[in-house]
C-alpha positions as CSV (number, residue, x, y, z in Angstrom):
1,M,91.4,135.3,-80.1
2,K,88.8,135.4,-77.1
3,R,86.2,133.0,-78.7
4,F,89.5,130.8,-78.9
5,L,90.3,130.7,-75.3
6,L,86.4,130.6,-74.8
7,V,86.2,127.5,-77.1
8,M,89.4,125.7,-75.1
9,L,88.1,126.2,-71.7
10,M,84.7,124.3,-72.8
11,L,87.1,122.0,-74.0
12,A,88.9,121.5,-70.6
13,L,85.6,122.0,-68.7
14,P,84.3,118.4,-68.8
15,L,88.6,117.2,-68.6
16,S,88.7,118.9,-65.2
17,L,85.7,117.7,-64.0
18,T,86.3,113.7,-65.4
19,A,89.7,114.3,-63.5
20,Q,88.0,115.3,-59.8
21,E,85.2,112.1,-60.1
22,P,86.0,109.7,-57.6
23,Q,87.4,106.5,-58.7
24,V,87.2,103.0,-57.2
25,G,89.6,100.3,-58.3
26,L,88.4,96.6,-58.1
27,I,90.7,93.6,-58.0
28,S,88.7,90.0,-57.8
29,L,90.7,87.2,-55.6
30,R,89.6,84.0,-56.2
31,G,90.7,80.7,-55.5
32,P,93.5,79.9,-53.2
33,I,96.3,82.1,-52.1
34,N,99.4,82.2,-54.1
35,P,102.8,84.5,-54.5
36,V,101.0,84.1,-58.1
37,T,97.7,86.3,-56.9
38,A,99.8,87.7,-54.2
39,A,102.2,89.8,-56.4
40,F,99.0,91.0,-58.2
41,L,97.9,92.6,-55.3
42,K,100.4,94.3,-54.2
43,D,101.3,95.3,-58.1
44,N,97.7,97.1,-57.9
45,L,98.0,98.6,-54.6
46,S,101.2,100.0,-54.8
47,R,100.2,101.4,-58.2
48,A,96.5,102.5,-57.0
49,G,98.0,106.3,-55.5
50,G,99.5,107.0,-59.1
51,R,96.0,106.6,-60.9
52,G,94.2,108.8,-58.4
53,E,92.0,105.8,-57.5
54,R,90.9,106.7,-53.9
55,L,90.1,103.4,-52.4
56,I,91.0,99.7,-53.1
57,L,88.5,97.4,-53.3
58,V,88.6,93.7,-53.0
59,E,86.5,91.0,-53.5
60,L,87.5,87.5,-51.9
61,D,86.5,84.3,-52.1
62,T,88.4,82.6,-51.1
63,P,89.4,79.0,-49.6
64,G,92.9,79.8,-47.9
65,G,96.8,79.2,-49.3
66,L,99.8,79.7,-48.4
67,D,101.9,82.1,-45.4
68,L,104.2,83.3,-46.8
69,A,102.0,84.2,-50.1
70,M,99.3,85.4,-47.8
71,R,101.9,87.5,-45.3
72,E,102.7,88.9,-48.3
73,A,99.4,90.2,-49.0
74,V,98.9,91.7,-46.3
75,Q,102.3,93.6,-45.9
76,A,101.5,95.1,-49.3
77,I,97.7,95.8,-47.9
78,F,100.0,97.9,-45.0
79,A,101.6,99.7,-47.0
80,A,99.3,100.6,-49.8
81,P,98.8,104.3,-50.3
82,V,95.5,104.5,-50.3
83,P,92.8,102.7,-48.7
84,V,91.9,99.0,-48.6
85,V,88.3,97.5,-48.7
86,V,87.9,93.9,-48.2
87,Y,84.9,92.5,-49.7
88,V,83.8,89.1,-49.6
89,T,81.1,88.0,-52.0
90,P,79.1,86.7,-53.7
91,S,76.9,84.8,-51.4
92,G,78.2,81.7,-51.0
93,A,81.5,82.8,-50.8
94,R,83.8,82.6,-47.8
95,A,86.9,83.9,-46.6
96,A,89.4,81.2,-45.5
97,S,92.1,80.4,-43.3
98,A,94.7,82.7,-45.1
99,G,92.0,84.7,-47.3
100,A,90.3,85.5,-43.7
101,V,94.3,86.9,-42.3
102,I,93.9,89.3,-45.0
103,G,90.5,90.5,-45.0
104,L,91.0,91.9,-41.2
105,A,94.0,93.6,-42.6
106,A,92.4,95.4,-44.2
107,D,90.7,99.5,-43.6
108,V,87.3,98.3,-43.6
109,L,86.1,94.4,-43.9
110,A,82.8,94.3,-45.2
111,M,80.6,90.6,-46.1
112,A,77.6,90.0,-48.0
113,P,74.7,87.5,-46.9
114,G,75.5,83.8,-46.6
115,T,79.3,84.5,-46.3
116,N,81.4,83.1,-43.4
117,I,85.0,84.4,-42.3
118,G,87.6,82.4,-40.3
119,A,89.0,78.6,-40.1
120,A,92.5,80.4,-39.8
121,H,94.4,77.4,-37.7
122,P,98.0,76.9,-39.5
123,V,98.4,73.6,-41.1
124,S,101.6,72.7,-42.0
125,L,102.8,71.0,-45.0
126,S,104.8,68.4,-44.3
127,G,103.5,66.1,-42.4
128,K,101.9,66.8,-38.8
129,P,105.3,68.2,-36.9
130,D,105.9,66.6,-33.3
131,P,104.3,68.7,-30.9
132,V,106.5,71.4,-29.1
133,M,106.6,72.9,-33.1
134,E,103.3,72.6,-33.6
135,A,102.2,74.1,-30.5
136,K,105.2,76.7,-31.9
137,I,103.7,77.5,-35.4
138,V,99.9,77.9,-33.9
139,N,101.5,80.6,-31.4
140,D,103.4,82.5,-34.1
141,A,100.0,82.4,-36.4
142,E,97.7,83.5,-33.0
143,A,99.7,86.5,-32.0
144,Y,100.0,87.6,-35.5
145,V,96.3,87.6,-36.4
146,E,95.5,88.9,-33.3
147,G,98.7,92.0,-33.9
148,I,96.7,92.6,-37.1
149,A,93.3,92.4,-35.6
150,G,94.5,94.9,-32.7
151,K,95.6,97.6,-35.5
152,R,92.0,97.3,-37.5
153,G,90.4,98.2,-34.0
154,R,88.7,94.4,-34.5
155,N,87.4,92.2,-31.9
156,V,91.5,89.9,-31.1
157,Q,89.8,87.6,-28.3
158,L,87.5,86.5,-31.1
159,A,90.6,86.4,-33.8
160,G,93.2,84.7,-32.1
161,K,90.5,82.1,-32.0
162,M,90.0,81.7,-35.4
163,V,93.8,80.5,-35.6
164,R,93.9,78.2,-32.0
165,E,89.8,77.2,-32.1
166,S,89.3,77.4,-36.1
167,I,86.3,78.5,-35.7
168,S,84.1,79.7,-38.5
169,L,81.4,82.9,-38.1
170,T,78.5,84.1,-40.6
171,A,78.4,87.7,-41.8
172,E,75.9,87.9,-39.3
173,A,77.7,86.4,-36.2
174,A,80.9,88.2,-37.9
175,L,79.2,91.7,-37.6
176,R,77.7,91.2,-34.0
177,E,81.3,90.2,-32.9
178,K,82.8,93.4,-34.3
179,V,85.4,91.4,-36.6
180,I,83.4,92.5,-40.0
181,D,83.0,96.6,-40.3
182,L,79.8,95.9,-43.0
183,L,77.3,93.6,-43.9
184,A,76.4,94.6,-47.6
185,P,74.2,93.0,-50.4
186,S,75.7,94.3,-53.3
187,R,79.1,96.3,-53.8
188,E,76.0,99.5,-55.2
189,E,75.3,99.2,-51.6
190,L,78.3,98.9,-49.9
191,L,80.0,102.4,-51.1
192,T,77.3,104.0,-50.6
193,Q,77.6,102.7,-46.3
194,L,81.8,103.9,-46.8
195,E,80.3,106.8,-47.5
196,G,81.1,110.4,-45.3
197,R,83.5,107.1,-43.3
198,T,86.4,108.1,-41.2
199,L,89.6,105.7,-41.5
200,L,92.8,106.4,-39.4
201,R,95.9,106.1,-41.5
202,G,99.5,106.8,-40.5
203,G,98.0,108.6,-37.4
204,K,95.6,110.2,-39.1
205,E,92.0,110.4,-40.0
206,T,90.8,110.1,-44.0
207,V,87.2,110.8,-45.2
208,L,86.0,108.4,-47.7
209,H,83.8,110.4,-50.3
210,L,83.0,108.2,-52.7
211,S,79.1,109.7,-54.0
212,G,79.0,109.4,-57.8
213,A,82.2,106.8,-57.9
214,R,83.4,105.3,-61.1
215,V,84.4,101.8,-60.4
216,V,87.7,100.5,-62.6
217,R,88.3,97.0,-62.9
218,H,92.0,95.8,-62.6
219,E,92.1,92.7,-64.0
220,M,95.2,90.2,-64.3
221,G,97.5,90.3,-67.2
222,T,97.7,87.1,-70.0
223,R,101.3,86.3,-67.9
224,D,99.9,86.2,-64.5
225,R,97.1,84.1,-66.0
226,I,98.8,81.6,-67.2
227,L,101.3,81.5,-64.2
228,D,98.3,81.6,-61.7
229,A,96.8,78.1,-63.6
230,I,99.8,76.2,-63.8
231,S,99.9,76.8,-60.3
232,N,97.1,74.7,-59.7
233,P,98.3,71.2,-58.7
234,D,96.8,69.3,-61.2
235,V,98.0,71.2,-64.1
236,A,101.5,71.4,-62.2
237,Y,101.0,67.6,-62.2
238,M,100.2,67.4,-65.7
239,L,102.7,69.7,-67.1
240,M,105.2,67.6,-65.1
241,L,104.3,64.1,-66.3
242,L,104.4,66.0,-70.0
243,G,108.1,67.4,-69.5
244,I,109.6,64.2,-68.7
245,L,107.8,62.4,-71.5
246,G,108.7,64.3,-74.6
247,L,112.3,64.4,-72.8
248,F,112.5,60.8,-72.9
249,F,110.9,60.3,-77.0
250,E,113.4,63.1,-77.6
251,L,116.6,60.9,-76.3
252,S,115.0,58.3,-78.1
253,N,115.2,59.4,-81.5
254,P,117.1,62.7,-81.9
255,G,116.7,65.0,-84.4
256,V,112.5,64.5,-84.1
257,I,112.4,67.8,-81.8
258,L,108.9,68.5,-81.4
259,P,108.5,66.3,-78.6
260,G,111.8,67.7,-76.8
261,V,110.6,71.1,-77.0
262,I,107.4,70.5,-75.8
263,G,108.7,68.6,-73.2
264,G,111.2,71.0,-71.7
265,I,108.8,74.4,-71.6
266,S,106.4,71.7,-69.7
267,L,108.8,71.1,-67.4
268,L,110.4,74.0,-67.2
269,L,107.1,75.7,-66.2
270,S,106.3,72.6,-63.8
271,F,109.6,73.2,-61.9
272,F,107.5,77.2,-61.6
273,A,104.0,75.4,-60.9
274,L,105.9,73.3,-57.8
275,Q,107.7,75.7,-55.9
276,T,104.5,77.2,-54.9
277,L,103.5,73.8,-53.8
278,P,103.8,71.8,-51.2
279,V,105.8,69.1,-52.4
280,N,107.0,65.8,-51.7
281,Y,110.3,64.2,-53.4
282,A,109.6,61.1,-52.3
283,G,106.9,61.1,-54.6
284,V,108.5,62.9,-57.8
285,A,111.3,59.7,-57.7
286,L,108.8,57.2,-57.2
287,I,107.1,58.5,-60.7
288,L,110.3,58.9,-62.3
289,L,111.3,55.4,-61.8
290,G,107.3,54.7,-62.6
291,I,108.8,56.1,-66.2
292,V,111.6,53.9,-66.4
293,L,110.2,50.8,-65.6
294,F,107.9,51.3,-68.7
295,I,110.5,51.8,-70.5
296,A,112.3,49.1,-69.2
297,E,109.2,46.6,-70.4
298,I,110.2,47.7,-73.7
299,K,114.1,47.1,-73.5
300,V,113.3,43.6,-71.0
301,V,110.6,41.2,-71.7
302,S,109.3,40.4,-68.1
303,H,106.0,39.3,-69.1
304,G,104.5,42.3,-68.0
305,M,105.9,43.0,-64.8
306,L,107.8,45.9,-65.0
307,A,104.6,47.4,-66.0
308,V,103.2,46.7,-63.5
309,G,105.3,47.7,-61.5
310,G,105.5,51.3,-63.6
311,V,101.9,51.7,-62.7
312,V,102.1,51.4,-59.1
313,A,105.4,53.2,-58.6
314,L,103.1,55.6,-60.8
315,V,99.9,55.9,-58.7
316,M,101.8,55.8,-55.2
317,G,104.0,58.6,-56.3
318,S,100.9,60.9,-57.6
319,L,99.6,60.0,-53.9
320,I,102.2,61.4,-52.0
321,L,103.1,63.8,-54.8
322,F,101.2,66.8,-52.4
323,P,100.8,66.2,-48.9
324,S,98.3,68.5,-47.7
325,P,95.8,68.3,-46.0
326,E,94.0,71.4,-48.1
327,P,91.8,70.3,-51.1
328,Y,93.2,72.5,-52.9
329,L,96.5,71.8,-52.2
330,R,95.6,67.8,-53.9
331,L,96.1,66.2,-56.4
332,S,92.4,65.2,-58.1
333,W,91.5,61.4,-57.8
334,E,89.8,61.8,-61.6
335,V,93.1,63.4,-62.4
336,I,95.4,60.4,-61.6
337,A,93.5,58.5,-63.1
338,L,93.3,60.0,-65.9
339,T,97.0,61.0,-66.7
340,V,97.8,57.2,-65.2
341,G,95.7,55.1,-67.9
342,V,96.5,56.8,-70.3
343,T,100.1,56.6,-69.8
344,A,100.5,53.1,-68.9
345,L,97.7,52.4,-71.8
346,F,100.1,54.7,-74.2
347,F,103.3,51.8,-73.3
348,A,101.0,48.9,-73.3
349,V,100.2,50.1,-76.5
350,V,104.4,50.5,-77.3
351,I,105.3,47.2,-75.8
352,V,102.4,45.3,-77.8
353,K,104.1,47.2,-80.6
354,V,107.6,46.0,-80.0
355,I,106.5,41.8,-78.6
356,K,105.3,41.9,-82.8
357,A,107.7,43.7,-84.2
358,Y,110.4,41.0,-82.5
359,R,108.2,38.0,-83.5
360,E,108.0,39.3,-87.1
361,P,110.6,37.4,-89.4
362,P,113.9,39.4,-90.9
363,I,113.0,40.3,-93.5
364,T,117.3,42.5,-93.9
365,G,120.5,41.0,-93.7
366,I,121.5,37.2,-94.3
367,E,118.2,36.1,-92.2
368,G,116.3,38.2,-95.0
369,M,117.4,36.1,-97.4
370,I,116.9,32.8,-96.6
371,G,113.4,31.7,-98.5
372,A,113.7,34.5,-100.6
373,A,112.7,33.9,-104.4
374,A,114.6,34.5,-107.3
375,V,114.7,33.7,-110.4
376,A,117.7,32.2,-112.8
377,E,119.1,34.5,-115.3
378,T,121.1,32.4,-116.4
379,D,121.1,28.3,-116.5
380,L,122.6,26.9,-113.2
381,D,124.7,23.5,-113.7
382,P,125.7,23.8,-110.3
383,N,127.0,27.6,-111.0
384,G,125.4,30.6,-112.5
385,K,123.6,34.2,-111.7
386,V,120.1,34.7,-110.1
387,V,118.2,37.7,-109.9
388,L,116.8,37.9,-105.8
389,H,115.4,41.8,-105.0
390,G,116.3,43.1,-107.9
391,E,119.9,42.5,-108.0
392,Y,122.5,39.7,-110.0
393,W,123.7,37.6,-107.0
394,N,125.7,34.0,-107.5
395,A,124.1,30.9,-107.2
396,T,124.7,28.1,-107.0
397,S,122.2,24.6,-107.2
398,A,122.3,21.2,-106.4
399,E,120.6,19.8,-109.6
400,P,120.1,22.0,-112.5
401,V,117.9,24.7,-113.4
402,L,117.0,25.9,-116.6
403,R,117.3,29.8,-117.4
404,G,113.6,31.4,-116.3
405,E,113.9,28.8,-113.8
406,K,111.2,30.1,-110.2
407,V,114.2,29.0,-107.7
408,R,114.4,30.1,-103.1
409,V,117.3,30.7,-101.4
410,V,118.0,27.9,-99.2
411,G,121.2,29.5,-97.8
412,V,123.9,32.2,-98.3
413,S,128.0,32.2,-98.0
414,G,129.5,35.5,-98.5
415,L,128.3,36.5,-101.7
416,L,126.7,32.9,-103.2
417,V,123.6,32.2,-102.4
418,T,122.1,28.4,-102.2
419,V,119.0,27.6,-104.3
420,E,116.7,25.1,-105.2
421,K,113.9,24.8,-107.6
422,E,110.1,26.5,-106.7
423,E,108.7,23.2,-106.9
424,Q,110.4,21.5,-105.0
425,K,110.1,23.3,-102.0
426,R,106.3,22.7,-102.1
């Protein structure tokens, strides 16, 4: 029995040591701050305590993002059960606009050499507001950022200038001006500098013990990665066009199914993306008008004028669809040129095919029978029977025709065809 207890104790000892090993959760936020990234950050911060993590390290590189998503991220950081460290890395990265505010909200804000922070002036996504409204927006943002900086004991005046004057600081200048807390060239060096650091959380002092800490990376799940990808303006735009075209072809050719399925899924995904982006609905209307004009060109021969109007409407709608001054919230010229070019080329091919089909001689009905070749099944003098398209028809001829002679149809009246000899036709 003693031996059994000794063995169990030896097996449990490594597990106990592992449980006591300090653990640091690592999250990477790269790219614009949107509702998906904010929700990802909030979920990991709320679960950090249950996972036994002593610290959450957020490695940040962002040009900015949406105001609502930024505020959700800031609230999640303040409500986190464990300390939060924001680290702007690698060299060449930035914490601009919304990223600067998220960094200022962290318990510890660190930067790698060669990075920058700032330029947090609020930008209206629906065009330039009137002076009074713009002043209200700037004042609100300035007070918000100054309140965050003051809560974390950082340079309040400089934080306010990031908003009002759009200033941006290098990592070295930010450390000198007490905007950030640490300058670290690597993650390992940062954890070393954090060892033994005292933080004030909830009115109580917390000392960080991270010696030998195990870093556990938390990645976005497949669902979040997909939603984050489609929140890109270029992807949302292509999904919207694909959805519109897919539904159009399904309605034009009921029963094909595949275009309708792809179009429906694409359109619903684009709706999700559009709610996370600044959308000008005049742009959406112009894009729809462009598609309608392309379709009308197929139905109405306008010698290409409707198609030209469709191209113009599609280009103009694409240009004003996302009216944001921020490059990461606008459509790229390459995507506009590619999608408009492919759409216009596709409809051009369809229009050419339709015109060609209109010009082809009829092959069915009475019109399709005129000029068709037949063979006399009986003598025609003047009436008899002929074999036409593999069928027996009553026929009449102005001149006698012998059985087996080739004839050609020159008229149709009900179930009676009028024929003449092939030799006479030549």
